[in-house]
Steps between C-alpha positions, in 0.01 A plus 500: 500500500150622424348243736728612783399863447133404485534298818670791678219732386230264617661439837545875542132566432347202682493652849422855401133490600523334838330789681254772413421828671133526591386804701860593587572152645717233342311175468668175386379294206414137579524173317246248376462318830570776750147584617618535859752772397231719342410802708124505567455871426616489140363375167745295288523444127726291278813689404496519119862604488614195698290269285657642182853457647412141586374433146815645346729307738320166468807358322717553809268316747608654831403870457137424400449254779651734757288793371181294510563372849601836651358793304176410323247714686568864580284744692336777298266676742395515859165350590232731628 
């Protein structure tokens, strides 16, 4: 029962940081191999929150892989 609750919690939190608001504009996070999806006017950093969720969920296999492929890098500021 505990594993089911933990899985539900992890799946509920996995997609929480898929976008960020930078200068009043929603900008999507991108995965490990999504360089063409990155917007040229923004600087990106690794999302610590998504990495922690992936590390916690490593036992379940699918959530960490999905998070790494889709939401690893998130924008944090607009380039000058």
